[in-house]
LOKOLBA-862703 format. One record per residue: x, y, z of N, C-alpha, C in turn. Coordinates in Angstrom, 2 decimals. Example, Ala and Ser with C-alpha at 12.3 -4.5 7.8 and 13.67 -1.06 7.14 Angstrom:
<nu=13.19&nv=-5.69&nw=7.80&cau=12.30&cav=-4.50&caw=7.80&cu=13.20&cv=-3.30&cw=7.80>;
<nu=12.85&nv=-2.25&nw=7.08&cau=13.67&cav=-1.06&caw=7.14&cu=12.90&cv=0.03&cw=7.87>;
//
This chain:
<nu=107.61&nv=110.98&nw=113.18&cau=107.48&cav=110.07&caw=114.30&cu=106.22&cv=110.39&cw=115.10>;
<nu=106.01&nv=111.67&nw=115.34&cau=104.85&cav=112.09&caw=116.14&cu=103.55&cv=111.58&cw=115.54>;
<nu=103.40&nv=111.70&nw=114.23&cau=102.13&cav=111.33&caw=113.59&cu=101.86&cv=109.84&cw=113.72>;
<nu=102.90&nv=109.04&nw=113.60&cau=102.70&cav=107.59&caw=113.72&cu=102.43&cv=107.19&cw=115.17>;
<nu=103.07&nv=107.88&nw=116.11&cau=102.76&cav=107.62&caw=117.51&cu=101.32&cv=108.01&cw=117.83>;
<nu=100.89&nv=109.11&nw=117.24&cau=99.49&cav=109.54&caw=117.41&cu=98.54&cv=108.51&cw=116.79>;
<nu=98.86&nv=108.01&nw=115.63&cau=98.03&cav=106.99&caw=114.97&cu=97.94&cv=105.73&cw=115.83>;
<nu=99.04&nv=105.38&nw=116.48&cau=99.04&cav=104.19&caw=117.33&cu=98.16&cv=104.40&cw=118.56>;
<nu=98.09&nv=105.63&nw=119.07&cau=97.19&cav=105.91&caw=120.19&cu=95.74&cv=105.76&cw=119.77>;
<nu=95.45&nv=106.14&nw=118.54&cau=94.09&cav=106.01&caw=118.03&cu=93.73&cv=104.54&cw=117.82>;
<nu=94.70&nv=103.78&nw=117.27&cau=94.49&cav=102.35&caw=117.03&cu=95.67&cv=101.57&cw=117.60>;
<nu=95.62&nv=101.22&nw=118.88&cau=96.74&cav=100.54&caw=119.52&cu=97.08&cv=99.17&cw=118.92>;
<nu=96.19&nv=98.63&nw=118.10&cau=96.45&cav=97.32&caw=117.49&cu=97.14&cv=97.44&cw=116.13>;
<nu=97.40&nv=98.63&nw=115.67&cau=97.93&cav=98.83&caw=114.33&cu=99.38&cv=98.36&cw=114.19>;
<nu=99.56&nv=97.27&nw=113.48&cau=100.90&cav=96.76&caw=113.20&cu=101.64&cv=97.72&cw=112.27>;
<nu=100.92&nv=98.31&nw=111.32&cau=101.54&cav=99.24&caw=110.37&cu=102.13&cv=100.45&cw=111.10>;
<nu=101.39&nv=100.99&nw=112.07&cau=101.89&cav=102.13&caw=112.83&cu=103.14&cv=101.75&cw=113.62>;
<nu=103.13&nv=100.57&nw=114.22&cau=104.30&cav=100.10&caw=114.97&cu=105.53&cv=99.98&cw=114.06>;
<nu=105.32&nv=99.42&nw=112.88&cau=106.42&cav=99.27&caw=111.94&cu=106.95&cv=100.64&cw=111.49>;
<nu=106.06&nv=101.57&nw=111.26&cau=106.48&cav=102.92&caw=110.86&cu=107.25&cv=103.62&cw=111.97>;
<nu=106.81&nv=103.44&nw=113.20&cau=107.50&cav=104.06&caw=114.34&cu=108.91&cv=103.48&cw=114.44>;
<nu=109.03&nv=102.18&nw=114.33&cau=110.35&cav=101.55&caw=114.38&cu=111.24&cv=102.08&cw=113.26>;
<nu=110.69&nv=102.20&nw=112.07&cau=111.46&cav=102.71&caw=110.94&cu=111.88&cv=104.16&cw=111.15>;
<nu=111.02&nv=104.96&nw=111.72&cau=111.37&cav=106.36&caw=111.97&cu=112.50&cv=106.47&cw=113.00>;
<nu=112.47&nv=105.60&nw=114.00&cau=113.57&cav=105.60&caw=114.96&cu=114.88&cv=105.24&cw=114.26>;
<nu=114.83&nv=104.35&nw=113.29&cau=116.03&cav=104.00&caw=112.53&cu=116.55&cv=105.21&cw=111.76>;
<nu=115.66&nv=105.93&nw=111.11&cau=116.06&cav=107.12&caw=110.35&cu=116.67&cv=108.18&cw=111.27>;
<nu=116.03&nv=108.39&nw=112.40&cau=116.54&cav=109.38&caw=113.35&cu=117.92&cv=108.95&cw=113.87>;
<nu=118.05&nv=107.65&nw=114.15&cau=119.35&cav=107.14&caw=114.60&cu=120.42&cv=107.39&cw=113.55>;
<nu=120.08&nv=107.16&nw=112.30&cau=121.05&cav=107.40&caw=111.23&cu=121.45&cv=108.87&cw=111.16>;
<nu=120.49&nv=109.75&nw=111.32&cau=120.79&cav=111.18&caw=111.29&cu=121.74&cv=111.55&cw=112.42>;
<nu=121.47&nv=111.07&nw=113.63&cau=122.35&cav=111.35&caw=114.76&cu=123.74&cv=110.73&cw=114.53>;
<nu=123.77&nv=109.55&nw=113.94&cau=125.06&cav=108.91&caw=113.67&cu=125.91&cv=109.79&cw=112.75>;
<nu=125.30&nv=110.29&nw=111.69&cau=126.05&cav=111.12&caw=110.75&cu=126.47&cv=112.45&cw=111.35>;
<nu=125.75&nv=112.87&nw=112.39&cau=126.14&cav=114.08&caw=113.13&cu=127.15&cv=113.76&cw=114.23>;
<nu=127.50&nv=112.50&nw=114.34&cau=128.43&cav=112.00&caw=115.36&cu=127.89&cv=112.17&cw=116.78>;
<nu=126.58&nv=112.17&nw=116.89&cau=125.93&cav=112.21&caw=118.20&cu=125.58&cv=110.75&cw=118.54>;
<nu=126.59&nv=110.02&nw=118.99&cau=126.43&cav=108.58&caw=119.20&cu=125.47&cv=108.21&cw=120.33>;
<nu=125.42&nv=108.97&nw=121.42&cau=124.44&cav=108.61&caw=122.45&cu=122.98&cv=108.67&cw=121.95>;
<nu=122.64&nv=109.72&nw=121.20&cau=121.27&cav=109.81&caw=120.68&cu=121.04&cv=108.78&cw=119.57>;
<nu=122.06&nv=108.52&nw=118.77&cau=121.94&cav=107.49&caw=117.74&cu=121.66&cv=106.14&cw=118.41>;
<nu=122.40&nv=105.84&nw=119.48&cau=122.20&cav=104.58&caw=120.20&cu=120.80&cv=104.52&cw=120.81>;
<nu=120.37&nv=105.63&nw=121.37&cau=119.04&cav=105.66&caw=122.01&cu=117.93&cv=105.33&cw=121.00>;
<nu=117.99&nv=105.93&nw=119.84&cau=116.95&cav=105.68&caw=118.84&cu=117.07&cv=104.29&cw=118.22>;
<nu=118.28&nv=103.83&nw=118.01&cau=118.45&cav=102.49&caw=117.44&cu=118.00&cv=101.44&cw=118.45>;
<nu=118.29&nv=101.68&nw=119.72&cau=117.85&cav=100.75&caw=120.76&cu=116.33&cv=100.73&cw=120.84>;
<nu=115.71&nv=101.88&nw=120.71&cau=114.24&cav=101.94&caw=120.73&cu=113.67&cv=101.17&cw=119.54>;
<nu=114.28&nv=101.32&nw=118.37&cau=113.85&cav=100.56&caw=117.21&cu=113.91&cv=99.05&cw=117.51>;
<nu=115.01&nv=98.61&nw=118.08&cau=115.17&cav=97.18&caw=118.38&cu=114.15&cv=96.70&cw=119.41>;
<nu=113.81&nv=97.54&nw=120.38&cau=112.77&cav=97.17&caw=121.35&cu=111.43&cv=96.98&cw=120.66>;
<nu=111.10&nv=97.89&nw=119.76&cau=109.84&cav=97.79&caw=119.03&cu=109.83&cv=96.55&cw=118.13>;
<nu=110.94&nv=96.30&nw=117.46&cau=111.02&cav=95.11&caw=116.60&cu=110.89&cv=93.83&cw=117.42>;
<nu=111.52&nv=93.80&nw=118.60&cau=111.44&cav=92.61&caw=119.45&cu=110.00&cv=92.35&cw=119.88>;
<nu=109.28&nv=93.40&nw=120.24&cau=107.87&cav=93.24&caw=120.63&cu=107.03&cv=92.72&cw=119.48>;
<nu=107.30&nv=93.22&nw=118.27&cau=106.54&cav=92.74&caw=117.10&cu=106.91&cv=91.30&cw=116.77>;
<nu=108.18&nv=90.95&nw=116.92&cau=108.61&cav=89.58&caw=116.64&cu=108.03&cv=88.59&cw=117.64>;
<nu=107.84&nv=89.06&nw=118.86&cau=107.25&cav=88.19&caw=119.88&cu=105.84&cv=87.77&cw=119.46>;
<nu=105.12&nv=88.69&nw=118.83&cau=103.76&cav=88.40&caw=118.38&cu=103.73&cv=87.65&cw=117.05>;
<nu=104.81&nv=87.78&nw=116.26&cau=104.86&cav=87.16&caw=114.93&cu=106.28&cv=86.63&cw=114.68>;
<nu=106.65&nv=85.55&nw=115.40&cau=108.04&cav=85.07&caw=115.35&cu=108.50&cv=84.54&cw=113.99>;
<nu=107.58&nv=84.23&nw=113.11&cau=107.95&cav=83.71&caw=111.80&cu=108.06&cv=84.80&cw=110.73>;
<nu=107.90&nv=86.04&nw=111.13&cau=107.93&cav=87.15&caw=110.19&cu=109.38&cv=87.43&cw=109.76>;
<nu=109.71&nv=87.05&nw=108.55&cau=111.06&cav=87.22&caw=108.04&cu=111.45&cv=88.67&cw=107.86>;
<nu=110.49&nv=89.51&nw=107.51&cau=110.81&cav=90.94&caw=107.33&cu=111.25&cv=91.56&cw=108.65>;
<nu=110.56&nv=91.22&nw=109.74&cau=110.96&cav=91.74&caw=111.04&cu=112.33&cv=91.20&cw=111.45>;
<nu=112.59&nv=89.94&nw=111.14&cau=113.90&cav=89.35&caw=111.45&cu=115.00&cv=90.07&cw=110.67>;
<nu=114.73&nv=90.36&nw=109.41&cau=115.71&cav=91.07&caw=108.58&cu=115.95&cv=92.49&cw=109.12>;
<nu=114.87&nv=93.17&nw=109.48&cau=115.01&cav=94.53&caw=110.03&cu=115.83&cv=94.51&cw=111.32>;
<nu=115.64&nv=93.47&nw=112.12&cau=116.40&cav=93.33&caw=113.36&cu=117.88&cv=93.12&cw=113.07>;
<nu=118.17&nv=92.30&nw=112.08&cau=119.56&cav=92.07&caw=111.68&cu=120.22&cv=93.40&cw=111.28>;
<nu=119.55&nv=94.16&nw=110.42&cau=120.08&cav=95.44&caw=109.95&cu=120.27&cv=96.40&cw=111.13>;
<nu=119.30&nv=96.44&nw=112.03&cau=119.38&cav=97.33&caw=113.19&cu=120.53&cv=96.93&cw=114.11>;
<nu=120.74&nv=95.63&nw=114.30&cau=121.86&cav=95.18&caw=115.14&cu=123.19&cv=95.58&cw=114.53>;
<nu=123.30&nv=95.47&nw=113.22&cau=124.55&cav=95.90&caw=112.56&cu=124.76&cv=97.40&cw=112.72>;
<nu=123.69&nv=98.16&nw=112.58&cau=123.81&cav=99.62&caw=112.74&cu=124.19&cv=99.97&cw=114.18>;
<nu=123.61&nv=99.28&nw=115.14&cau=123.95&cav=99.54&caw=116.54&cu=125.40&cv=99.13&cw=116.81>;
<nu=125.86&nv=98.08&nw=116.18&cau=127.27&cav=97.68&caw=116.31&cu=128.19&cv=98.79&cw=115.81>;
<nu=127.81&nv=99.39&nw=114.70&cau=128.62&cav=100.47&caw=114.13&cu=128.65&cv=101.68&cw=115.07>;
<nu=127.50&nv=101.99&nw=115.67&cau=127.44&cav=103.08&caw=116.65&cu=128.37&cv=102.78&cw=117.82>;
<nu=128.30&nv=101.56&nw=118.32&cau=129.15&cav=101.18&caw=119.46&cu=130.63&cv=101.22&cw=119.09>;
<nu=130.96&nv=100.78&nw=117.89&cau=132.36&cav=100.81&caw=117.46&cu=132.86&cv=102.25&cw=117.37>;
<nu=132.06&nv=103.12&nw=116.79&cau=132.46&cav=104.53&caw=116.64&cu=132.59&cv=105.23&cw=117.98>;
<nu=131.81&nv=104.79&nw=118.96&cau=131.87&cav=105.43&caw=120.27&cu=132.84&cv=104.71&cw=121.21>;
<nu=133.56&nv=103.71&nw=120.70&cau=134.63&cav=103.09&caw=121.47&cu=134.27&cv=101.83&cw=122.22>;
<nu=133.03&nv=101.38&nw=122.15&cau=132.63&cav=100.15&caw=122.85&cu=132.78&cv=98.97&cw=121.90>;
<nu=134.03&nv=98.56&nw=121.70&cau=134.33&cav=97.52&caw=120.71&cu=133.81&cv=96.14&cw=121.14>;
<nu=133.79&nv=95.89&nw=122.43&cau=133.28&cav=94.60&caw=122.92&cu=131.80&cv=94.44&cw=122.57>;
<nu=131.01&nv=95.47&nw=122.84&cau=129.58&cav=95.41&caw=122.51&cu=129.37&cv=95.37&cw=121.00>;
<nu=130.19&nv=96.10&nw=120.26&cau=130.10&cav=96.08&caw=118.80&cu=130.34&cv=94.67&cw=118.27>;
<nu=131.35&nv=94.00&nw=118.81&cau=131.65&cav=92.62&caw=118.38&cu=130.51&cv=91.68&cw=118.73>;
<nu=129.93&nv=91.85&nw=119.92&cau=128.80&cav=91.00&caw=120.33&cu=127.62&cv=91.17&cw=119.39>;
<nu=127.32&nv=92.42&nw=119.05&cau=126.20&cav=92.69&caw=118.15&cu=126.46&cv=92.16&cw=116.75>;
<nu=127.69&nv=92.25&nw=116.29&cau=128.02&cav=91.70&caw=114.97&cu=127.88&cv=90.18&cw=114.96>;
<nu=128.28&nv=89.53&nw=116.06&cau=128.09&cav=88.08&caw=116.16&cu=126.61&cv=87.73&cw=116.13>;
<nu=125.81&nv=88.53&nw=116.83&cau=124.37&cav=88.31&caw=116.86&cu=123.77&cv=88.49&cw=115.45>;
<nu=124.21&nv=89.52&nw=114.76&cau=123.73&cav=89.76&caw=113.39&cu=124.14&cv=88.63&cw=112.46>;
<nu=125.34&nv=88.11&nw=112.64&cau=125.81&cav=86.99&caw=111.81&cu=124.94&cv=85.76&cw=112.02>;
<nu=124.59&nv=85.50&nw=113.27&cau=123.71&cav=84.37&caw=113.58&cu=122.32&cv=84.59&cw=112.98>;
<nu=121.84&nv=85.83&nw=113.04&cau=120.53&cav=86.14&caw=112.45&cu=120.57&cv=85.94&cw=110.93>;
<nu=121.66&nv=86.35&nw=110.31&cau=121.79&cav=86.19&caw=108.86&cu=121.78&cv=84.71&cw=108.48>;
<nu=122.50&nv=83.90&nw=109.24&cau=122.53&cav=82.46&caw=108.96&cu=121.14&cv=81.85&cw=109.13>;
<nu=120.42&nv=82.30&nw=110.14&cau=119.06&cav=81.81&caw=110.37&cu=118.12&cv=82.18&cw=109.22>;
<nu=118.23&nv=83.42&nw=108.76&cau=117.40&cav=83.86&caw=107.63&cu=117.73&cv=83.06&cw=106.38>;
<nu=119.01&nv=82.86&nw=106.14&cau=119.41&cav=82.12&caw=104.94&cu=118.90&cv=80.68&cw=105.01>;
<nu=118.95&nv=80.08&nw=106.18&cau=118.44&cav=78.71&caw=106.34&cu=116.93&cv=78.66&cw=106.12>;
<nu=116.26&nv=79.71&nw=106.52&cau=114.80&cav=79.79&caw=106.36&cu=114.40&cv=79.86&cw=104.89>;
<nu=115.18&nv=80.63&nw=104.12&cau=114.84&cav=80.82&caw=102.71&cu=116.14&cv=80.99&cw=101.91>;
<nu=116.76&nv=79.87&nw=101.51&cau=118.06&cav=79.95&caw=100.82&cu=118.00&cv=80.63&cw=99.46>;
<nu=116.81&nv=80.82&nw=98.93&cau=116.66&cav=81.46&caw=97.62&cu=116.54&cv=82.98&cw=97.71>;
<nu=116.37&nv=83.50&nw=98.91&cau=116.22&cav=84.94&caw=99.07&cu=117.59&cv=85.60&cw=98.96>;
<nu=117.82&nv=86.26&nw=97.86&cau=119.13&cav=86.84&caw=97.58&cu=119.51&cv=87.92&cw=98.59>;
<nu=118.55&nv=88.71&nw=99.02&cau=118.85&cav=89.77&caw=100.00&cu=119.37&cv=89.16&cw=101.29>;
<nu=118.73&nv=88.10&nw=101.77&cau=119.17&cav=87.47&caw=103.01&cu=120.51&cv=86.78&cw=102.79>;
<nu=120.72&nv=86.19&nw=101.63&cau=121.97&cav=85.51&caw=101.31&cu=123.14&cv=86.48&cw=101.39>;
<nu=122.95&nv=87.69&nw=100.91&cau=124.01&cav=88.69&caw=100.88&cu=124.36&cv=89.21&cw=102.27>;
<nu=123.54&nv=88.96&nw=103.25&cau=123.78&cav=89.46&caw=104.60&cu=124.73&cv=88.58&cw=105.39>;
<nu=124.92&nv=87.35&nw=104.96&cau=125.75&cav=86.44&caw=105.74&cu=127.21&cv=86.69&cw=105.51>;
//
């Protein structure tokens, strides 16, 4: 994570560095989840979603970012469910379901997106 954050400081316009940072936050969140450290898992997954949202704002038609957001929302729902916040988990799952339907409508031939609905 540090190296990609450093790369972004060198080139603040680097989309690749932003994507790598978001991905690293996802990996760190997964590690904390498996350690049952749900607050830190939530913190990193939330940071990933913030980064993805900022990238989507600049490129709203980017299907890869939309797919990554769907996956991150599902992961955050799982974190919330495990930590007892079932209402938020249900809200996030509904949001992910809507995202999956949107992706499928965008490209009905994309098997990966089809399997998410």
